[in-house]
C-alpha positions as CSV (number, residue, x, y, z in Angstrom):
1,M,90.5,153.8,76.4
2,K,89.8,150.2,75.2
3,V,92.6,148.2,73.6
4,R,91.3,145.8,71.0
5,I,93.4,142.6,70.6
6,P,93.0,141.1,67.1
7,S,91.8,137.5,66.9
8,G,94.5,135.0,66.7
9,T,96.9,137.1,68.8
10,A,96.6,134.9,71.9
11,F,97.6,131.9,69.8
12,L,100.5,133.8,68.3
13,G,101.6,134.8,71.8
14,I,101.5,131.2,73.0
15,S,103.3,130.0,69.9
16,L,106.0,132.7,70.4
17,I,106.5,131.7,74.1
18,A,106.8,128.0,73.1
19,A,109.3,128.9,70.4
20,I,111.4,130.9,72.8
21,A,111.3,128.1,75.3
22,A,112.5,125.6,72.6
23,C,115.3,127.9,71.6
24,S,116.4,128.4,75.2
25,G,116.9,124.7,75.7
26,A,114.0,124.3,78.1
27,T,112.8,120.8,78.6
28,T,109.8,121.5,80.8
29,Q,107.1,124.1,81.0
30,T,104.5,125.1,83.6
31,V,101.0,124.2,82.6
32,D,97.5,124.4,84.2
33,A,96.6,121.7,86.7
34,T,93.8,120.6,84.3
35,V,96.6,119.5,81.8
36,C,99.0,118.0,84.3
37,S,98.2,117.7,88.0
38,S,101.9,118.3,88.7
39,K,101.7,121.5,86.6
40,T,104.9,120.5,84.9
41,Q,105.1,119.1,81.4
42,W,108.0,117.7,79.4
43,I,108.6,119.7,76.2
44,G,112.2,118.6,75.5
45,G,111.3,116.2,72.7
46,D,113.8,113.4,72.5
47,E,116.5,115.3,74.4
48,E,118.3,112.7,76.5
49,S,117.3,113.0,80.1
50,E,116.1,110.7,82.8
51,E,113.1,112.9,83.1
52,M,112.1,112.6,79.4
53,H,108.6,111.6,78.2
54,P,107.0,110.6,81.5
55,G,104.1,108.2,80.9
56,R,105.3,106.9,77.5
57,D,106.5,103.4,76.9
58,C,110.2,103.8,77.8
59,I,111.4,100.3,76.8
60,D,109.7,100.3,73.4
61,C,111.0,103.8,72.5
62,H,114.5,103.0,73.7
63,S,114.6,99.8,71.6
64,R,113.5,101.7,68.5
65,Q,115.6,104.8,69.1
66,D,118.8,103.1,70.2
67,G,118.5,104.3,73.8
68,P,119.8,102.6,76.9
69,G,118.2,99.2,77.5
70,F,116.1,98.6,80.6
71,Q,114.7,95.5,82.2
72,F,112.1,97.6,84.0
73,A,110.9,101.1,83.3
74,G,107.8,103.2,83.9
75,T,106.3,106.3,85.6
76,V,104.4,106.8,88.8
77,F,101.7,109.5,88.8
78,P,99.6,111.1,91.6
79,K,96.4,110.0,89.8
80,S,95.5,107.2,87.4
81,S,94.4,109.4,84.5
82,E,97.4,111.6,83.6
83,N,98.4,112.7,80.1
84,N,101.7,111.6,78.5
85,D,104.6,114.0,79.2
86,C,103.1,115.2,82.5
87,F,105.6,115.0,85.4
88,G,104.5,112.4,88.0
89,T,105.4,111.6,91.6
90,A,108.9,112.0,92.8
91,N,110.5,109.8,95.5
92,A,108.0,107.0,95.3
93,V,109.4,103.5,95.4
94,V,108.5,100.7,93.1
95,E,109.4,97.4,94.6
96,I,109.7,94.5,92.2
97,T,110.0,90.9,93.5
98,G,110.9,88.0,91.2
99,S,109.6,84.5,91.5
100,D,113.0,83.6,92.9
101,G,112.4,86.0,95.9
102,K,115.0,88.6,94.7
103,T,113.7,92.2,95.2
104,I,114.8,95.4,93.6
105,S,113.6,98.8,94.8
106,L,113.5,101.7,92.3
107,T,113.0,105.3,93.4
108,T,111.3,107.7,91.0
109,N,113.0,110.8,89.9
110,A,111.5,114.4,89.7
111,A,109.4,113.3,86.6
112,G,108.1,110.2,88.4
113,N,110.2,108.0,86.1
114,F,112.0,104.8,87.3
115,H,114.1,102.3,85.4
116,S,116.5,99.5,86.1
117,N,118.9,97.2,84.2
118,S,118.7,94.7,87.0
119,S,116.5,91.6,86.4
120,V,114.6,89.2,88.6
121,A,113.1,85.8,87.8
122,K,109.8,86.1,86.0
123,P,107.0,86.2,86.7
124,Y,107.4,89.1,89.1
125,T,105.1,91.0,91.4
126,A,105.3,94.8,92.1
127,K,104.3,97.1,94.9
128,L,104.2,100.9,95.1
129,L,105.4,102.6,98.3
130,I,105.0,106.2,99.2
131,G,106.6,107.5,102.4
132,G,107.4,103.8,103.2
133,K,103.8,102.7,103.1
134,V,102.4,100.3,100.5
135,V,99.8,102.2,98.5
136,G,99.4,99.8,95.6
137,E,100.1,96.3,94.4
138,M,99.9,94.5,91.1
139,G,96.8,92.2,91.1
140,S,98.7,89.4,89.4
141,A,102.2,88.3,88.5
142,Q,103.7,89.9,85.4
143,T,106.4,89.1,82.8
144,N,106.7,92.4,80.9
145,G,109.0,95.0,82.5
146,S,107.7,97.8,80.3
147,C,105.3,99.1,82.8
148,N,104.0,102.1,80.8
149,S,103.1,99.7,77.9
150,C,100.0,98.7,79.9
151,H,99.7,101.5,82.4
152,A,99.3,103.9,79.5
153,Q,97.2,107.1,78.9
154,T,94.7,104.6,77.4
155,P,95.4,101.5,79.6
156,I,95.6,98.0,78.0
157,G,95.8,94.4,79.2
158,G,93.5,95.0,82.1
159,A,95.6,97.7,83.7
160,P,93.5,100.0,85.9
161,G,95.2,103.1,84.5
162,R,98.5,104.8,85.3
163,I,100.7,103.5,88.1
164,S,99.4,105.9,90.8
165,S,98.9,106.4,94.5
166,N,95.1,106.7,94.2
């Protein structure tokens, strides 16, 4: 016996699952690795969380939405071409060194996000460490602490893509 599934039913099923997840208070969902290499995607909207909106411009959004202010904020990803809201690399360290020699080390959370209210003298340089080893460095000194403003889904300002370990 063949069961015929009417067209549009798959979309309805996916929409129903998304609605149930939203009503349940879920802030993440599992997705295919072709969408997010981590297979985890933020779906919590503007729900306040340190894991919210990986990849988006944290400082710009927080300034417009009255969120906490940061001197530095961004997301580290496993590859340079990730979509917004995809979870990134946990436990990476972003090391920021000011022109005065002061260094701050920021460890990424489960979403790959990092942020700090601490400041250093600008311009500053930055390194990415994974497992204690340097895997990336900024090519030139910077003055903007809103890392995802340049290391965006569509990079700007000469950024090579997302902050990533590849």
